[in-house]
Steps between C-alpha positions, in 0.01 A plus 500: 500500500352533850323185613175685557491604135607157374213347690260722308590343163196299396275423207251767397130424506247582229362780720850649525563484124398864426752636751759241392482585128495874564815465709669327204387772260642776719847345504495448122389863457180396326143614529302185576245427230319212336247239607703343783522781753243359739527127424812297413566412138439140389876424502551631854580241770442679828594194702853543358517874565693671777423842638646708776202638689617780726190616682242590238765546228638256243871577513631218277358252250602187311342203330565175317337359189493122455647468152639230271824590324686332218858411586750323273328177393215515755238710676502566875278673754631851557423754771437829324602775742294816464347805674824574690489849653612670821363839601760780536399524866637149562817495291837397645337295772549152356144469373592388147752247629240356737247471216742332260617257766146412603400442137789262438437316826134448410585390144753247629272369773215446252736286293328570169710760320876443462553843342366853538501784249419870488518816291725753670380861503848591625790277403715574807257349751461127454850363456561491872205262533643256244310616190681561173401589143424171328358644178531819300275690262644648184345846490484492119418812303542597136385725219255339260679618186788269593303217660455275201511121492762329288384404152550130573287492816217247473173647626294197396156502341294578807319823580528760775177669608369725772254327731291582806596409854297180522635350179853604590482353849367164385780456246788673679460281807567188293804650326644631826463163667699340218786749491543597867636159599809550283608839635646521853341780697160467330204472736182296464183706455160387620178696441585751774842578356371529145237747623774698669715484186218645289373751757490827308316788674491826307642701791826304484570545128665844530436597140546155350224318317321204650701180477487359146475120477597289200516130418699308238282236338613219266318402184329217687360743759737412784647788699879491526585843641377813672615853566385805691597864457395863542531809282559865581451770240751782466593757237812705435499880477495452125180293523680176425374183675717394793292238682623218725401136519557338838527121484350302786560134424578296188484119527478230235536125472724506190742748333284593199210605721737703719644677194152568362391664825804727496447584135151615594622705797767673292258593220275758669445833326579825687733311738866599511621328817446148630571429865518151654624579848394167653633268229762238577857625479572237233173540310518323159387825337859624492585213263200566275599854402681599182682771698629358831579850629142616457403350834644684797506315831530624856497178704388528860444250778156342500404204720706460818534143628571356844581135566303424816590131537829405333437125494151519353576784258807338344323163485201653319677642194680314222857534373587482127847364577588237763578643841643323805666728752477655844401861560595671825214747546493793742162648592529747786132600486366141498773293667301181436635513145864538600730202459623253241256371239560214259340593167451225243307565184455448126228577241255242635527543876689634800543477872668716761568406861735582783842339508825502693708468181760764419349787297578570136391864511373748757242774456240696693124460462468817293741365235320165496165677465630711210612189311194288580292580190796448268542856380792614717825309459683366802822580312395865476422498871845350563656784303314738731639322807162351590595135438820332620634201311652230720534205260671594171247526219199497732371841396514414129314176558241656730447800270433267207260285702312796649450672165190462286438543126225758556567813702269542800225756456195600701226704326281501812561780748358453847 
């Protein structure tokens, strides 16, 4: 990227937001709409944005959200990378590389977030910058005539009921705060992020109903689960109902409440197809069904993860099996991470620091980032030639220690 263009990368101001957001919309082939065309949304952090201002044009955009992400056994600050676009007029000039490098430099220099994460619009772009898929979504779909719970499934004695937004928000926040700390990849939600989650303008529904909100309530009045969904009516040529139910999110604090919510979702009249495209790829629903083949999955990458600071990131998470070995890490994009790292950890704590000891295994930063949330096995990466074992048995030990009982999942797109 020419130095004169690199020098033009800077944060956008509030006055520049209309041009900034319209530049993003053009690249994503969207017509800009909604309440935040002239003023930034409440979750926007313009001081962490980067724009390429070429004369009076916005030729490239990017941003960072200050998030908190669950990792195995802990929660850590996470830089949520967003708004990344480059105008066709400025492609193949190193603009994206300059933006990604500047972002990582600023994240590292701030010293707050040991990891970054993003949702990739195109999966071929971000690997060269050290990002890798750290979680997957299941893409579940099925026909309602076959989606029946097993006869022995306990749905408890509570009730599931439709509620308005205010009642839903007050109860769902509490449930989410309880469950999100146990699932790597889950993000904390404050008032701003809950408002974004429930934002539901009519012009964006594309034939679907407004978002339907339900709560699961116990006999004592406590709320132990929530779900959101939409409906779309359709009819066959023979006037038979052929509607679709699109699941948004289903969370509960215990199995009976979770099963009861799904029983409700699978019991709608005039619906023939249920789609849960954003569900976890190991959603417990598959084990609740009488017919395991009724649920068809098309897993796809979801949250991409990037270890920004190896020492801090590996010290922050926990390891279900004891780990004491040396990783030889290569990070061509952020050379500060390259070198040998002594990783020591167990279920109650961990530390990671530089060492001159001989390494037990060698890997690049993308492989380490893929394995960080516990959903991608280091042994699988070894089979793909992405991890090299130096000490016999090191990959087996490290794969066991880096795993986690719950598959990573992120229901929050940003």
